[in-house]
PAFI-451953 format. One record per residue (C-alpha): x, y, z; residue number from 1; residue in three letters. Coordinates in steps of 0.25 Angstrom, whole numbers. Example, Ala and Ser with C-alpha at 12.3 -4.5 7.8 and 13.67 -1.06 7.14 Angstrom:
// residues 2
     u     v     w kolba dovex
    49   -18    31     1   Ala
    55    -4    29     2   Ser
This chain:
// residues 653
     u     v     w kolba dovex
    94    81   -82     1   Met
   106    89   -83     2   Arg
   102    95   -97     3   Trp
    91   101   -91     4   Ile
    97   108   -80     5   Val
   109   111   -88     6   Arg
    98   118   -99     7   Ala
    92   124   -86     8   Phe
   105   131   -81     9   Gly
   107   136   -94    10   Leu
    94   144   -95    11   Leu
    96   149   -84    12   Leu
   112   154   -87    13   Leu
   109   159  -100    14   Ala
    96   167   -96    15   Val
   105   173   -85    16   Val
   116   176   -94    17   Leu
   110   182  -104    18   Val
   103   192   -95    19   Ala
   115   195   -89    20   Gly
   122   200  -103    21   Val
   109   205  -108    22   Phe
   107   214   -96    23   Leu
   103   227  -103    24   Leu
    94   219  -115    25   Leu
    80   219  -114    26   Pro
    72   209  -108    27   Gly
    68   203  -122    28   Asp
    83   204  -128    29   Lys
    87   195  -116    30   Ile
    77   184  -118    31   Ala
    80   183  -133    32   Lys
    96   182  -132    33   Val
    93   171  -118    34   Ala
    86   163  -126    35   Ala
    94   163  -137    36   Gly
   106   159  -130    37   Gln
    96   149  -123    38   Leu
    91   143  -136    39   Ser
   107   142  -141    40   Ser
   112   135  -127    41   Trp
    99   124  -126    42   Thr
    98   121  -141    43   Gly
    82   126  -138    44   Arg
    75   139  -142    45   Glu
    73   146  -128    46   Val
    62   158  -128    47   Thr
    60   170  -119    48   Met
    48   179  -118    49   Ser
    42   189  -111    50   Gly
    49   199  -103    51   Asp
    64   196   -99    52   Thr
    69   205   -88    53   Thr
    83   205   -79    54   Leu
    85   209   -66    55   Ser
   103   211   -60    56   Phe
   103   212   -44    57   Tyr
   100   207   -35    58   Pro
    97   194   -44    59   Ile
   102   192   -58    60   Leu
    90   188   -64    61   Gly
    82   186   -77    62   Val
    66   184   -80    63   Ser
    59   180   -93    64   Thr
    48   177  -100    65   Gly
    42   167  -106    66   Gln
    52   155  -107    67   Val
    53   142  -117    68   Thr
    63   132  -123    69   Val
    60   126  -135    70   Ala
    56   111  -134    71   Asn
    66   101  -143    72   Ala
    63   101  -158    73   Asp
    56    85  -159    74   Trp
    46    92  -149    75   Thr
    33    98  -152    76   Asp
    38   112  -149    77   Gly
    32   115  -135    78   Thr
    44   124  -129    79   Pro
    50   113  -118    80   Met
    53   124  -109    81   Phe
    42   138  -107    82   Arg
    41   146   -94    83   Ala
    31   157   -92    84   Glu
    45   166   -86    85   Ser
    59   162   -80    86   Leu
    65   171   -70    87   Lys
    81   168   -66    88   Ile
    88   175   -55    89   Gly
   103   174   -56    90   Val
   115   178   -46    91   Glu
   122   191   -51    92   Met
   136   183   -54    93   Gln
   129   177   -66    94   Ala
   133   188   -75    95   Leu
   148   186   -70    96   Trp
   149   173   -73    97   Gly
   149   161   -63    98   Gly
   138   149   -58    99   Asp
   123   155   -61   100   Ile
   116   155   -49   101   Arg
   102   156   -50   102   Ile
    95   162   -39   103   Thr
    81   160   -43   104   Gly
    73   153   -56   105   Leu
    58   153   -58   106   Glu
    50   147   -71   107   Ala
    35   152   -73   108   Glu
    26   141   -78   109   Gly
    38   134   -85   110   Pro
    33   121   -93   111   Val
    42   111   -96   112   Ile
    42   102  -109   113   Asn
    49    89  -109   114   Leu
    47    80  -121   115   Glu
    54    66  -124   116   Lys
    52    61  -138   117   Ala
    50    47  -144   118   Ser
    64    46  -147   119   Asp
    68    48  -133   120   Gly
    74    64  -135   121   Arg
    70    75  -125   122   Val
    67    88  -127   123   Asn
    74    91  -110   124   Trp
    89    92  -118   125   Glu
    95   104  -122   126   Leu
   105   107  -133   127   Gly
   115   111  -120   128   Val
   128   105  -117   129   Glu
   129    98  -130   130   Gly
   117    92  -126   131   Val
   109    92  -140   132   Ala
    92    95  -140   133   Pro
    91    80  -141   134   Ser
    98    77  -128   135   Gly
   110    71  -135   136   Gln
   123    74  -138   137   Ala
   123    81  -153   138   Gly
   131    75  -163   139   Glu
   147    83  -163   140   Gly
   142    90  -151   141   Thr
   150    90  -136   142   Ala
   146    79  -126   143   Pro
   136    86  -116   144   Ala
   144    94  -105   145   Arg
   141    94   -89   146   Ser
   146   106   -86   147   Asp
   141   112   -74   148   Arg
   131   122   -72   149   Leu
   134   133   -67   150   Ala
   121   137   -60   151   Leu
   111   136   -47   152   Thr
   100   139   -42   153   Leu
    93   147   -31   154   Asp
    80   143   -33   155   Arg
    71   139   -46   156   Ala
    56   142   -43   157   Leu
    48   135   -54   158   Ile
    31   139   -54   159   Glu
    20   131   -59   160   Asp
    30   122   -72   161   Ala
    25   111   -81   162   Thr
    31   100   -84   163   Leu
    28    92   -97   164   Ile
    35    80  -102   165   Tyr
    31    72  -114   166   Thr
    37    58  -119   167   Asp
    34    57  -135   168   His
    37    43  -135   169   Gly
    27    37  -126   170   Thr
    17    50  -127   171   Gly
    16    53  -112   172   Glu
    15    69  -110   173   Arg
    17    74   -94   174   Thr
    13    87   -90   175   Glu
    16    92   -75   176   Met
    11   108   -70   177   Ala
    12   115   -58   178   Gly
    25   109   -56   179   Met
    34   120   -47   180   Ala
    49   120   -43   181   Phe
    58   125   -33   182   Asp
    73   122   -34   183   Leu
    86   127   -28   184   Arg
    99   126   -31   185   Trp
   108   134   -26   186   Pro
   122   128   -27   187   Glu
   125   118   -42   188   Tyr
   134   109   -33   189   Glu
   123   110   -22   190   Gly
   109   105   -19   191   Arg
    97   109   -26   192   Ala
    85   109   -18   193   Thr
    69   107   -26   194   Phe
    55   108   -24   195   Asp
    46   105   -34   196   Met
    32   102   -36   197   Thr
    26    93   -48   198   Leu
    13    90   -52   199   Arg
    13    76   -60   200   Pro
    -1    74   -56   201   Ala
   -12    83   -50   202   Ala
    -3    82   -36   203   Glu
     8    92   -32   204   Ala
    20    83   -31   205   Val
    34    90   -23   206   Arg
    46    85   -24   207   Ile
    57    91   -15   208   Glu
    71    89   -11   209   Gly
    86    90   -16   210   Tyr
    96    86   -25   211   Leu
   114    88   -21   212   Asp
   123    91   -29   213   Arg
   115    96   -40   214   Val
   126    99   -50   215   Gly
   130    87   -46   216   Asp
   119    80   -51   217   Phe
   116    89   -64   218   Ile
   129    84   -68   219   Asp
   124    69   -67   220   Gly
   131    67   -54   221   Ala
   123    59   -42   222   Val
   117    69   -30   223   Ser
   109    69   -18   224   Asp
    93    71   -17   225   Val
    83    72   -11   226   Lys
    69    71   -16   227   Ala
    53    72   -11   228   Thr
    44    69   -18   229   Val
    29    72   -10   230   Ser
    13    73   -14   231   Thr
     3    71    -6   232   Glu
     2    58    -6   233   Gly
    18    58     1   234   Gly
    31    60    -1   235   Glu
    43    52    -7   236   Val
    56    55    -3   237   Thr
    70    50   -12   238   Phe
    83    54    -5   239   Leu
    96    52   -12   240   Gly
   105    54   -25   241   Arg
   102    55   -37   242   Ala
   108    60   -52   243   Ser
   101    63   -65   244   Ala
   104    52   -71   245   Ala
    93    50   -65   246   Pro
    98    41   -53   247   Glu
    94    41   -37   248   Ala
    97    33   -25   249   Gln
    91    37   -10   250   Gly
    80    33     0   251   Arg
    65    35    -4   252   Leu
    56    37     8   253   Thr
    42    37     5   254   Met
    31    43    13   255   Ala
    18    42     5   256   Val
     4    40    13   257   Ala
    -3    42    -1   258   Asp
     2    33   -13   259   Thr
    -7    35   -24   260   Gly
    -8    51   -21   261   Ala
     7    51   -20   262   Phe
     6    44   -34   263   Met
    -2    51   -40   264   Ala
     3    65   -37   265   Ala
    16    60   -45   266   Leu
     9    55   -57   267   Gly
     9    42   -55   268   Leu
    -2    33   -59   269   Pro
   -13    30   -50   270   Ala
   -15    15   -42   271   Ala
   -21     8   -33   272   Glu
   -13     4   -21   273   Ile
   -19    -7   -13   274   Pro
   -18    -1     2   275   Ala
    -8    -9     9   276   Gly
     3    -7    -3   277   Leu
     8     6    -2   278   Gly
    -6    16    -2   279   Arg
     6    23     8   280   Ser
    20    21     9   281   Val
    31    26    16   282   Asn
    45    19    18   283   Gly
    57    21     9   284   Glu
    67    14     1   285   Thr
    81    16    -5   286   Leu
    80    19   -20   287   Val
    87    18   -33   288   Thr
    85    23   -46   289   Tyr
    95    20   -58   290   Ser
    96    28   -71   291   Ala
    90    15   -79   292   Asp
    78    20   -71   293   Gln
    77     7   -60   294   Arg
    73    11   -46   295   Leu
    79     2   -35   296   Ser
    72     2   -20   297   Leu
    80    -4    -9   298   Arg
    77    -5     6   299   Glu
    61    -2     4   300   Val
    53    -2    17   301   Ala
    40     6    14   302   Leu
    28     5    21   303   Gln
    14     4    11   304   Leu
     2     8    19   305   Asp
     9     1    32   306   Gly
    16   -11    24   307   Asn
    29   -12    26   308   Arg
    37   -18    14   309   Ile
    52   -20    10   310   Ala
    61   -24    -1   311   Gly
    67   -20   -15   312   Ala
    62   -14   -27   313   Val
    68   -12   -41   314   Asp
    61    -4   -52   315   Val
    65    -2   -68   316   Ala
    57     9   -71   317   Leu
    63    10   -86   318   Gly
    52     2   -93   319   Gly
    37     4   -96   320   Glu
    33     1   -81   321   Arg
    43     0   -67   322   Pro
    48   -13   -67   323   Asp
    48   -17   -52   324   Val
    56   -29   -44   325   Ser
    55   -28   -30   326   Ala
    57   -35   -16   327   Gln
    47   -35    -7   328   Ile
    45   -40     7   329   Asn
    35   -35    18   330   Ala
    31   -38    30   331   Gly
    16   -39    36   332   Gln
     9   -33    23   333   Leu
    -7   -28    26   334   Asp
   -15   -28    16   335   Leu
   -28   -28    20   336   Thr
   -32   -14    15   337   Arg
   -29   -17     2   338   Met
   -44   -21     0   339   Gly
   -48    -8     3   340   Gly
   -49    -1    18   341   Glu
   -64    -2    26   342   Ser
   -70    13    32   343   Gly
   -63    10    45   344   Ser
   -49     7    36   345   Gly
   -48    -7    39   346   Glu
   -48   -19    29   347   Ser
   -61   -22    22   348   Thr
   -59   -38    26   349   Gly
   -69   -48    24   350   Arg
   -80   -42    30   351   Ala
   -83   -30    25   352   Thr
   -83   -34    10   353   Val
   -98   -39    11   354   Ala
  -102   -47     0   355   Ala
  -114   -40    -4   356   Asp
  -104   -27    -9   357   Gln
   -97   -37   -19   358   Gly
   -83   -34   -24   359   Trp
   -79   -21   -29   360   Ser
   -81   -17   -41   361   Thr
   -70    -4   -41   362   Glu
   -60    -7   -53   363   Pro
   -48   -13   -46   364   Ile
   -38    -1   -50   365   Asp
   -24   -10   -54   366   Ala
   -17    -3   -63   367   Ser
    -4    -2   -53   368   Ala
    -1   -16   -60   369   Leu
     4    -8   -72   370   Ala
    13     3   -66   371   Leu
    26    -7   -64   372   Ala
    30   -23   -68   373   Asn
    38   -30   -58   374   Gly
    41   -42   -47   375   Glu
    41   -40   -34   376   Ile
    45   -50   -23   377   Ala
    35   -48   -11   378   Leu
    37   -55     4   379   Thr
    28   -53    15   380   Ala
    26   -58    28   381   Glu
    11   -57    28   382   Ser
    -1   -50    20   383   Val
   -14   -47    28   384   Asp
   -25   -44    16   385   Leu
   -35   -43    27   386   Gly
   -43   -55    25   387   Asp
   -33   -64    22   388   Leu
   -19   -66    30   389   Lys
    -8   -69    23   390   Val
     7   -73    30   391   Gly
    21   -74    20   392   Asn
    23   -70     7   393   Val
    31   -71    -5   394   Arg
    28   -67   -19   395   Ser
    32   -62   -31   396   Met
    24   -51   -37   397   Ile
    25   -47   -52   398   Thr
    18   -37   -59   399   Leu
    20   -38   -74   400   Asp
    13   -27   -84   401   Arg
    -1   -27   -74   402   Ser
    -2   -40   -70   403   Arg
     5   -43   -55   404   Leu
     7   -56   -50   405   Val
     8   -62   -38   406   Phe
    16   -73   -36   407   Asp
    15   -81   -23   408   Leu
    28   -88   -20   409   Arg
    23   -89    -2   410   Glu
    12   -86     4   411   Val
     8   -89    18   412   Arg
    -6   -88    22   413   Ala
   -17   -95    31   414   Tyr
    -4  -106    34   415   Lys
    -5  -109    17   416   Ala
     6  -106     6   417   Leu
    -1  -100    -4   418   Ile
     6   -97   -19   419   Thr
     2   -94   -32   420   Gly
    -2   -82   -40   421   Asn
   -12   -69   -39   422   Phe
   -11   -61   -52   423   Val
   -16   -47   -55   424   Val
   -17   -43   -70   425   Asn
   -21   -31   -74   426   Asn
   -15   -30   -88   427   Arg
   -30   -31   -95   428   Ser
   -38   -29   -85   429   Gly
   -38   -35   -70   430   Leu
   -38   -48   -68   431   Ser
   -32   -55   -55   432   Val
   -29   -72   -54   433   Gly
   -20   -81   -45   434   Gly
   -16   -96   -44   435   Asp
   -14   -99   -29   436   Leu
   -13  -110   -18   437   Lys
   -12  -112    -5   438   Ala
    -9  -122     3   439   Ala
   -11  -124    17   440   Gly
   -21  -113    21   441   Ile
   -28  -111    33   442   Asp
   -42  -113    32   443   Met
   -46  -107    45   444   Glu
   -38   -95    44   445   Ser
   -40   -91    30   446   Phe
   -53   -93    30   447   Leu
   -55   -84    41   448   Thr
   -46   -73    35   449   Asp
   -53   -75    22   450   Ala
   -68   -79    25   451   Ala
   -70   -78    39   452   Gly
   -74   -93    41   453   Ile
   -66   -98    54   454   Thr
   -73  -112    53   455   Arg
   -64  -120    44   456   Phe
   -50  -123    49   457   Ser
   -39  -132    39   458   Gly
   -30  -131    28   459   Glu
   -32  -130    15   460   Ala
   -26  -129     1   461   Asp
   -32  -120   -10   462   Ala
   -28  -116   -24   463   Ser
   -35  -103   -32   464   Leu
   -34   -98   -46   465   Ser
   -43   -88   -51   466   Phe
   -44   -75   -63   467   Leu
   -52   -64   -60   468   Gly
   -52   -51   -69   469   Val
   -60   -38   -70   470   Gly
   -57   -23   -63   471   Ala
   -63   -24   -49   472   Ser
   -64   -35   -40   473   Gln
   -78   -38   -44   474   Gln
   -74   -42   -57   475   Ala
   -64   -51   -53   476   Ile
   -71   -59   -45   477   Met
   -83   -62   -56   478   Glu
   -74   -64   -65   479   Ser
   -65   -75   -57   480   Leu
   -61   -88   -62   481   Ser
   -51  -100   -56   482   Gly
   -51  -112   -48   483   Lys
   -48  -114   -35   484   Gly
   -46  -127   -23   485   Ala
   -45  -132    -9   486   Phe
   -41  -142    -1   487   Gln
   -44  -143    15   488   Thr
   -38  -155    24   489   Gly
   -44  -157    37   490   Arg
   -51  -145    44   491   Gly
   -62  -141    54   492   Val
   -75  -131    52   493   Ile
   -76  -127    67   494   Ser
   -89  -123    73   495   Gly
   -99  -134    67   496   Ile
   -99  -149    65   497   Asp
  -105  -152    49   498   Leu
  -105  -165    54   499   Asp
  -115  -163    65   500   Lys
  -123  -153    59   501   Leu
  -125  -161    47   502   Met
  -128  -173    54   503   Arg
  -136  -168    65   504   Ser
  -138  -154    63   505   Gly
  -130  -149    74   506   Val
  -124  -135    70   507   Ala
  -118  -130    82   508   Ser
  -103  -131    85   509   Gly
   -93  -143    81   510   Gly
   -83  -143    71   511   Thr
   -81  -151    59   512   Thr
   -68  -158    53   513   Ile
   -68  -159    38   514   Phe
   -58  -168    31   515   Asp
   -55  -159    17   516   Thr
   -61  -149    12   517   Met
   -59  -145    -2   518   Gly
   -64  -137   -13   519   Ala
   -62  -130   -29   520   Thr
   -69  -121   -37   521   Phe
   -66  -114   -50   522   Thr
   -72  -101   -54   523   Met
   -76   -93   -65   524   Glu
   -82   -79   -69   525   Asn
   -81   -76   -55   526   Gly
   -89   -88   -50   527   Phe
   -82  -100   -40   528   Ala
   -88  -112   -42   529   Arg
   -86  -125   -32   530   Asn
   -91  -139   -32   531   Asp
   -85  -149   -24   532   Asp
   -82  -143   -11   533   Leu
   -81  -154    -2   534   Leu
   -80  -153    14   535   Leu
   -78  -168    20   536   Gln
   -80  -171    33   537   Leu
   -78  -182    41   538   Pro
   -94  -187    39   539   Leu
   -99  -178    31   540   Ala
   -94  -167    18   541   Lys
   -99  -156    12   542   Ala
  -100  -151    -1   543   Glu
  -101  -138    -9   544   Gly
  -101  -132   -24   545   Glu
  -106  -121   -28   546   Gly
  -103  -105   -34   547   Val
   -98   -93   -28   548   Val
   -99   -81   -35   549   Ser
   -85   -74   -32   550   Leu
   -91   -62   -40   551   Gly
  -105   -58   -34   552   Lys
  -101   -65   -19   553   Arg
  -112   -76   -19   554   Arg
  -112   -91   -17   555   Ile
  -120  -101   -21   556   Asp
  -113  -114   -15   557   Tyr
  -120  -129   -11   558   Leu
  -112  -134     3   559   Phe
  -118  -147     5   560   Thr
  -113  -155    18   561   Pro
  -114  -170    18   562   Ile
  -116  -179    30   563   Leu
  -108  -192    25   564   Leu
  -116  -205    25   565   Glu
  -116  -214    38   566   Gly
  -121  -226    46   567   Glu
  -134  -218    50   568   Ser
  -134  -206    39   569   Thr
  -133  -205    23   570   Lys
  -127  -193    17   571   Gly
  -134  -181    19   572   Leu
  -132  -168    11   573   Ala
  -136  -154    15   574   Ile
  -133  -143     4   575   Pro
  -132  -132     9   576   Val
  -134  -119    -3   577   Arg
  -124  -107     2   578   Ile
  -129   -96    -7   579   Arg
  -128   -81    -9   580   Gly
  -119   -69    -6   581   Ala
  -107   -71     2   582   Trp
  -109   -62    12   583   Ser
  -122   -69    13   584   Asp
  -125   -83     8   585   Pro
  -138   -92    11   586   Glu
  -134  -104    15   587   Ile
  -149  -113    15   588   Leu
  -149  -128    12   589   Pro
  -152  -133    -2   590   Asp
  -163  -141    -2   591   Met
  -164  -147   -14   592   Glu
  -149  -150   -14   593   Ala
  -153  -157    -2   594   Ala
  -164  -166    -6   595   Ile
  -158  -169   -20   596   Asp
  -145  -174   -13   597   Arg
  -148  -181    -1   598   Asn
  -161  -187    -6   599   Phe
  -160  -188   -21   600   Arg
  -161  -204   -23   601   Asp
  -173  -202   -14   602   Glu
  -181  -193   -23   603   Lys
  -176  -202   -36   604   Asp
  -182  -215   -30   605   Glu
  -194  -211   -23   606   Leu
  -199  -197   -29   607   Glu
  -212  -199   -24   608   Asp
  -208  -200   -11   609   Lys
  -197  -193   -11   610   Ala
  -203  -181    -1   611   Glu
  -206  -191    10   612   Glu
  -193  -199    10   613   Glu
  -186  -186    11   614   Val
  -193  -180    21   615   Arg
  -189  -194    29   616   Arg
  -175  -194    25   617   Ala
  -174  -178    30   618   Val
  -179  -182    42   619   Glu
  -172  -193    43   620   Lys
  -158  -187    40   621   Glu
  -161  -174    43   622   Leu
  -169  -174    56   623   Gly
  -179  -163    50   624   Val
  -191  -165    52   625   Glu
  -202  -159    40   626   Leu
  -212  -149    46   627   Glu
  -228  -151    41   628   Glu
  -229  -149    26   629   Asn
  -214  -146    26   630   Glu
  -206  -151    13   631   Ser
  -192  -157    13   632   Val
  -185  -146     8   633   Glu
  -191  -137    20   634   Asp
  -187  -145    31   635   Ala
  -175  -146    24   636   Leu
  -172  -133    24   637   Lys
  -177  -127    36   638   Arg
  -167  -140    43   639   Lys
  -155  -137    34   640   Leu
  -156  -123    35   641   Glu
  -158  -124    52   642   Glu
  -143  -130    51   643   Glu
  -137  -123    40   644   Ala
  -139  -110    46   645   Thr
  -133  -118    60   646   Lys
  -121  -125    56   647   Gly
  -118  -122    40   648   Leu
  -118  -107    40   649   Leu
  -105  -109    54   650   Lys
   -96  -113    45   651   Leu
   -97   -99    38   652   Phe
   -97   -93    53   653   Glu
């Protein structure tokens, strides 16, 4: 940075002095002599073409045509600097010595071509003050000096500038056009103000502020600085101290209404930020940036879409990608809008996700996982996910080469302790997986929030391991594999007495107290299979088996309440088939399964009399009166449809 400023100062000084010495020479002669002298000083060929004119009073000034500064000899020969015209004005005392006070500088359409060779050499280090063109002190030469530049600048105005940066080692090429600069530096040891417009992308980025004690800053000392970066998405302000090392320390204040637009304007990669995690950012932090490319944030106090977070962050920027180490403390996190917003702005929630619409087929953008590596220790008082609510959270989040792991050290939810891990991997296509355990979960509050079922109460232990692969919700759900289990102790089903329903057919009111309930299931290719559901009541039980299509959101399940044998009753099973879409499944008695299960022995022994025996057994055990010309199957179907409609459906209201 210092050599660029010095070289620029030499260029201005040389033009003015040459103009003063050769006042009586024609313009082209002046340009030739000035270009030769500048070439000697910088070690690069400088050319001036076109008309060169001088003015004497009240301002000593020179105006040139096209100006070019040659590039380093290891480049392809494209000029390092080119401008269509250059105008410089200085105060008259420059003719007889003293500091050079530039009253005005204008450059039309300058193009600055900066290059870095594969071996680390850079083209912007000029051969001035003992510095070789490579940027290193040459053999046998004196060390580079740090003489004070006798230079000030009332105002520099540069418009329509273009900056091209090429890194031959990585093959990266960046071009930024349409830039504008307004710089004021009236005193060498005083303050310089700047107002710049850059265009890293389509939208303009404005950078304005000041740098105190510019002379000290050029010589490598620390100076006070203020800079505000503004785009259509918002603005960020830094107020503190900095040096050309580069090093900086100060307070960073953010007021960004649209983070995505702000990042896009800066030319940063686009990333879909979930609602609640920083689509807008407001707050402040203390920032320290060191010469070894380490960034530290302390006293972090940010508001992300209404969520407040605090903590500390360290970022190492010298590697292939940033490496983050952070401690984040959050209060009550509201993530109810992470899944999208309804037309009213409220969470879509369970009720508005219609089963017939299916899972979303929109591609999931997980590219943000590649932006950094790091470890984040996260604590929160509570997390509201809309349908589900979580209490205290203590988690370690690890991001390594597009693989994000949530290690749940402690999560309190629905009176349960939840532990395990959740993984999102985007290294070679998107996949999600996890291994979770919950101990002592309150069924009533959990089922109410998760599925709208309010009749079950009790405590349960549960476990779930799963893996899904795909670029959309639909693809992930159709690929799910894994296993799970749950087991409860004593609990209550309110609003219905299953024992009374099965014995007398009365479906209204009452309470069912069950002793245990449990099941295990496996998942493969998006299908969850269970064959051991068992609900144990004092005088009855219920079994279940079937398949749930997680991808197509359909169910085919056989639920079988069984009346246990007693002194005057025989164990009777009434299978009920639950089949169809999640949103509106059919729940009908399975007559074939009922007859096979309850009267299998009678059918085998009395094949010729099976129909009559079945009719009598049905009338005796179930109190079903068969109508004339009505088959047993039709009678049972009629009776059980009536009772199922009145009773079993109430379980899911």
